[in-house]
C-alpha positions, 0 to 999 in steps of 0.5 A: 698397218693396213692389210692392203699395205702389207700385201703390197710389201709382200708383192714387192718382196716376191718380185725382188726375190727375197722371200721363200726361195725366189727365183733369184736364189734358186739352186744352180749347178755348174758342170766344169771340166778341166785338165789340171791333173797336177796337184798344185793346179788342181788345188788352185782350181778347187780354191777358185770354185770355193771362192766363187760359191762362197760369194754365190751360195746358191751355186754348186760347181761339180768339177770333173778332172781328166787327163789330156787324152781322156778329156778329148775322148770323153768330150767327144762322147758327150758332144755326140750325145748333145750334152756339153759341160757348162764350162770345159777346157778348150784350146780354141780354133777349128775344134771349138768352131765345129762344136759351135757349128753343131749348136753345142756352144753358147755365144757369150759375146754380149757378156764379153763386150766392153771391159772384160774383152779389153782386159785381155793382153793376148787378143790374138788368143781371144780371137781363137775363141770366137768367129764372125762376131760371136765368142764361145769362150776365153783364153785363160793361160797363153804362151809359146812352145819352145825348148826347155833345157838343163843348163847343168847338162849343157855345161857337162857336155861342154856347151855354153848354158848361157848361149843355147842354140839359135840356129838349126845347125847349132841345134844339131851340133848341141845334140851331137855334143850331148850324145858325145858326153853320154847324155840323152839330148831330147826327152820325148813321149811320142806315145801320146803323139801330140808332143811329136807334132810340135816338131813337124809344125815348128819346122813347117813354120820356119820353112814356109812361114804363115803364107805356106800354112794359109795357102794349105788351109784355104786350098790355094796350096797344099800340105804336100807343098815343099815346105811341109815335105822339107819339115819332114826332111829336117825332122828326119835328120834329128830322128836319124841321130837317135837322140831320144830316150829308149822306148820313146815311141811308147812313152807318154807325155808324163814320162817325157816330163819326168825324164826332164825333171829328173835330169835324165835328158837335156831338152824338151820341146814343150809349152809354157806349162812344162816346168810345173809338170816336170816338177810334179812328175819327177822324183827329184821335184825338178831341176830348179834354177838349172832349167832354161828356155830358148825359142825354136831355132831359125832355119837358114833359107826358110821363108818363115820369120825366126820370131814366128811362134807356135803356141797356145794355151788353156782356155774355157768354152761355154756349153749351149745350155750353161746358166748365166752363173757359168758365164759369171764364173768364167769372168771370175776365173779371168779376173786380174786377181784370179790370174795373179794367183794362178801366175804365182803358181804356174801359168802365163796370164792372158790378162794385162793387169796380171802379167807383172806377176811373172816378170821375176821369172826369167823363163816366163818373162821370155815366153811372154815376150815371144808371145807378144812380139811374134809377127805370126802366131800359130795355134797347134795344128791338132787344135786349129785344124778340124779334128779329123785333120788334126788327128791325121797330122799327129798320126802321120808325124808319128810314122816319121818318128817310127821310120814307118813313112818318108817325109813325102808320105807324111805330107801326102797323108796329111794332104789326103785328109785335108782335101776332104776336111777343108773343102 
């Protein structure tokens, strides 16, 4: 073999990246932040990372696991330092868009276009991770907020466990019946604020519908308009009944889940992740088949469609300096196979090919039905709205729960912040 031929082969080998640690096999590190603090969720995420790195030996994935509130706080800190994680948990909407405006996110639209984009059944969810043709992440699990309830406690209170409340008046009646039976009607950990904001937002959706929110958001209306004041009035009706556990203003979401999981409360208004969190926090391991689900009740005379849904879920965004391998890992996490494995444990898939996994779970099947058929789907206010305004919603609603503000004052406080943040 001539020297010239050997040299030519060496050049080709170097070009293809197969000799001596070439660029194609250079070590790559992906920093990944998630909030899967529940044991089985954390194990699943670790399994996904291990599978990906096994297929890509040059890749190392550094995982940071943070509780919800700690995650939000630390993410702001690293963003202010212009050092975003390569992949991080996101609910989409206004918070994510602000990061994009600051140049902190990578546009993955080129990689997403085509088969990957078309695989998502929850296209409305996907759009919350993009804007103006750019996409900064994708939804991973997506569902609807609704009432989880204990069928055995309903029966103990003389309520039909197979016919949960469908209207607001029926819901109030159920609370009264549970109290009369000596049962705590509603579990709530308002110390974390966001669980309580679900109540006010859902009532605003039922009373004002999409039109009221869009007017307040585009500034042709106001968060002090009648539907938002009424939302506080209806919520105050429940608060005045004192249906929550003792000390609920100081309880965290984990406490709320524990009380439901240990059958110490009959209902909680929560997202699709609730069953696994209840089981993980409860000493008893959860209530099993006694757990049921029903949508937020219709409010007579309200402008909203009774099938409108407040919801959201979990997704992942990509940091501005993320390597190409991070996008490939995100694509792997949202593959049908990965979604199927997750759905077998706890999540509501966003990929159509994986939805059949949860059809045997009556609760998750109903949540998917509510999500897919909602004429108006509203992401949580504290995630859709700019961060300062989202925080103002949580803070103001907490004051209503604490009897420190009237419904009118809550709406006015939110509108004061909106007048600056939504200009």
